[in-house]
N, C-alpha and C positions, 0 to 999 in steps of 0.2 A: 259742222258741215255734214250733210247727208251723204253716205258712201254710195258709189254707183251700184246699180243692181247687178245681180249675176248676169253674165252675158251668155245668151244662147249660142250654140254652134252656128257658124256662118251658113251651113246647109240645113238649119232647122226649118221645118215646114211652117209657112205662115198661112195655114189654111183656116177656114171657118171652124168654129168650135166643134161641130159634129165631125168634121174631118180629123181634127186633132184627137178626139176621143177614139175614133176608129184606128188612127195611127198608134196611139198609146197602147190600145189593147193588143194589136198585132206585135208591137215591139216588146210589150210586157210578156207575152206568151213565148216569144223567142228567147228572152232572157231567162225565164223559168226553165226552159228546156236546157239551155246552156248550164244553168245552175245545177240541175239534176245530173247532167253529164259530169260536171266538175266534182260533185260529191261522190258519185259512183266510181269515177276513176281514182279519186283519192282513197276511198275506202277499199277498193280493190288492191291498191298498193300496200295499204296497211294490213290487209288480210295476209299478203305474202310475208310481211314483217312478223306478224304474230304467229303464223304457221311455222316460220323458221325458228321461233322460240319454243313453241309447243302447240300441238294440235288442241290440247286441253284449254288453251287461251281463246280459241275462236268464238265460243259463246259470248265473250265480251264484245267482239266486233259485231256479231249477229244482233245483239241487243241494241247497240248504237245504230246500226244500219236500219233496223226496223223502226226505231223511234224517229230517226232523221228522215225517213222516207215520207212522213206525213206532215200535216200542218199547212198553214196558208202561205208560208214563205214571206210573211209581212216584213220582217226585218231585212232580209236580203233584197226584197223589191224596193223598200224605202232607200236602202243604200244605193241601189242602181239608179233610182230616179233623183237622188241627191247628186250623184255623179253626173247624170245627164243635165240636171239643172245648172250645174257649174261648168258645162261645156265638155264633159268627158266623152270620149269616142265610144259609141255603142258597141263597136266590134272589139274593143280592147279586152283580152282575156282576164286582165287584172281585176276587173270589177266582179266578174263571176266568182273568182277565187276569194275576193273579200266577202262576197255574199255567202259563200260556203263556210268561211270562217265564222260568220255570225250565226249560221244555222247550227254549227257544232257547239258554239258557245251556248246557244239556246238549249240544245239537247243536254248539255252539262247542267244548266240551271234547272231544267225540268226534272232530271234524274235526282239531283240532290234535294230539290224542293219536295218531291214525292216521298223521299226517305224521311225528311224532317216532318212532313205532315202525315206520315203513315198512310198515304193514299194507295188504294188498291188498284185504281185504273188510271189510264192516261190515253186520251184519244180513242176511247172505246175498247182498249186492250189492257191487259195486265201491266201495271207499272213495272219498271225495270227490276226493282227489288223483289216484287212478287214473281216476276218471270224467273229469276234465279232461285227463289224459294221453291217454285214448281220444278225446276231442273233437279234440285236436291232431292225432292220427293220422288220424281220419276226414276232417278238413278239409285234410289234407296241408299243414299250416302249416310255417313255417320254424323254424330254431333247435332248441333242446333241448326235446323233448316232456315228459320227466319233470320238468325244471325248471319248465316252464309249469304242470304239474299241481300241484306243490308250492306255487308262488306263488299260484295261483288258490285252492287250498284254504285257505291262510293268510288270504287276503282274505275268503273265504266265512265262515271262522270269526270273523274280526273283525267282519264284518257282523252275524253272530248275536249277538255281544257287545253291539254297539250297539243292535240291535233289542230284546234282552232288557232293557237299561236303559230304553228307551222304554216298554216294556210295564209294567215294574215301577213306574216313576214315575207312569204313568197309573193303575195299580191302587191305589197308596198315597195318591193325592191325596184330601184331605178325610177320610180315615179317622182315627179317634182314635189308633190305634196306629202311625201312619206313622213316627214318629221311631224307635221301638224296631225296627220292621220294617226301616227303612233301615239301622240299625246291623247287623242280622243279615245283610242282603243284601250290604253292603259287606265285612263280615268274610269271608263265604263266598267271595267272588270272590278276595280276597287269599290265603286259605288254599289254594284249589285251585291257584293258580299256583305257590305255594311248594311244595306237595306234589308237583306235577308236576316241579319242579326237583329235589327230593330224590330222586325216582324215577330221573331221568336221571343225576344225580350218583352214585347208588348203583350204577347199571349200569357206568359208566366206571371207578369206583374198584375195582369187582370184588373179586377174591379178596384184594386187598391190605388190605382192612379186617379188623379183628379178628373172629374167629369168635364170641366171647362176646356181642358186641353185634348179631349179624346178625338175630336175631329181632326185637329192639326197633327196629332201624332200619327193618325191613320194616313193623312195626306203625305207626311214625310216618308212613311213606308212606301206608299204608292210611287212617289217621285224617285226614290233611290233604288228600290227593289225592281221596279218595272218600267215606269214611264221613260226614264232616260235610256235604258238599254233596249227597250222595245221600239222606240220611235225617235227620240231626239238624237241619240248617238249614231244610229244607222244612217239617218239623213246627213248628219254632219260628217260622218266617216266617208261616205261616198263623195260629198262635195270637197272635203279636204284632199282625198286621193286625186281628185281632178285638178287640184291646184287652187281652190278657193282661198281667199285671204280671210283674216280675222273678222272684218266687218260683214263679209258674206256669210261666214259661219254663224255670226250672231243673228243674222236674219233667219237662217235655217233653224236655229234654236227657238227663236220667237214664235215660229210656226209649230215646230215639232214637240216642244216640251208640253204646252197645254194640251196638244192632241194626245200625247202619251198618257197624260193624267186622265183625260176623258176616256181613253181606251181602257185603262185599268179600272176606272170606276165602273165602266160597263161590264168588265169581267167580274167585279165584285157583285154587281146586281145579278148577273147570271149565276154566280156561285150560290145564290139563295133562291132566285126566282126562275132559273133556267130550266129548260126541258132536258132531262137526261138523255133522251134519244137524239137530241141535237148537240148537246155539250160534250157527251161522252163521259160525264161525271155523275155520280149519284145526286139526286135532288137534295139540296141543303147541305152539301158537303162542307162548305165553309163554316156552317154553324157547328157541325160535329167536330171540326178541327179547332174551334175556338178562335177563329180569325177576328182580330180587332179591326174590322174594316170601317170605312166611313159610314156605312149603313148603321153599324153598331154605335159608332160615335154619335150619330144623330139621334138614335134612340136614347142614349144617355143624356143628350142635351134637351130633347123635346118631350120625352116620355114621362108619364106619371111615375111615382115611386113604385107602384104595383107593376107597371109594365117593365120598368128597368129591372126590378127584382126577378120577374119571371124570365126575362131574357138572360140575365146573369146566371140564374140557376141552371138554365139549359145549355148555355154556351160551353162548348168543349165536351159535351156528353156524347160518347160513341154509341149510346143506346137510343138516340132519337130515331123514331120511326116516321113514316110518311105523314101520319096524323099530327105528330109533334111539329114537323116541319111546316105543315099547313097552318097550324096554330101560330107559330112564330112569324110566318109570312104575314098573317093577318095583323099581328101586333105591330110589326115594322111598318106596315101600310097605314094602320089606324093612327099611329102617333105622328105621322108625317115624315118619317125618316126616308121612305122610298121617294116621296115627292121631292124632298130637299136634295137627295142625291141626284135625281134626274135633272133638277134645276142646275145643279153644279156641273153636270155633264154638258148641259146646253150652254152654260156660260163659258166653260173652257173650250168647247167646240167653236163658239163664236170668236173667241180670242184667236184660235188657231187659224180659222178661215180668213179672218181679217189680216193676220200676219202673212198668210199665203198670198193674198192679193198684193202684198208689198214685196214679194220675193223677186219679181222681175225676171223670171226665167222664160224660155220659149214656150209656145202654146202646147206642144206635146208633153214636156215634163210637167207643166202646170196642170194639164188635164189628168195626168197620171197621179200626181200628188193629191189633187182634189178628190179623185175617185177612191184612192186608198184611204184617205182621211175619212171620207163619208162611210166607207165600209167598216172602218175601225170602230166608229162610235155608234153605228146602227146595227151591229151584228147580233146574231142570236146564238152564236157558239164561239 
């Protein structure tokens, strides 16, 4: 038996599509303003907590606040529109609180990811561990500056995880969907950590792994490290908090999981082919970091022995200059790996949009989810 669709709110507008788009944009902007206010108020409260411990601890909060002030707010916005698709009240403060929890979880993931990848920049600014390394140098402190930077960043990320949990618990309190939402939130956190490990393990295992499974291993990393927590779980979390049942959450996942995979595949393409002025990361950074992405998997599947050997010799080298990156880009393109990845993005996007058409929400949430999905897979940064 086919489960009934998500029910729109009784007061959901039944306007023409263009009116729904205009309504979504206005509502989306209002939500983002509320989200910013929620984050700022929470971090202000934490500033008082840290200051009460020691003024020396405040750089931790400053680093988190600086990182959390940027970004597209994709996860929080998807959570909000999952909430609205399931009939959630747009004025309920709980959904902004849940969105803020996701933003702080994202900050933790970015901080730790930059430590693991030894990345110097994030969103066009120094990564958090480099920020603390700079503080060490500016203050002429003793001992090892880079080690201090890494230790401080790990602790800043751990603080973000703790604060994310606080905000989520406050958001879910007294909501009818708290139990289902808690299950989504807890699963999300475990999957991200395991996905991050699979990413690191794949890098060190390197060329010793069989070529036939290279693409699937990269897709597993995409699914668990990024796709689920970036798209699937935020949508499901919002819907669950609004009281959606299991069949409705399954429809959310049918839309959001392939979208999340397409989103991360686009990120991997940008990690090699993106413009640093737009992405805020150096050109070819994923190549220097030795990322075993789907692009690399397709080279190992489709490339000649010479092309595979050339890529493997360069992958993970911190000394790659712009000319090296251009040469590797040409190799990835010539063997068909870029085209294969783009075709996979198109296929996953098609699955996502087909599932969105079956979601059955009101016109404004549908317009919002469609717009966010389109932006996720067609972005340049």
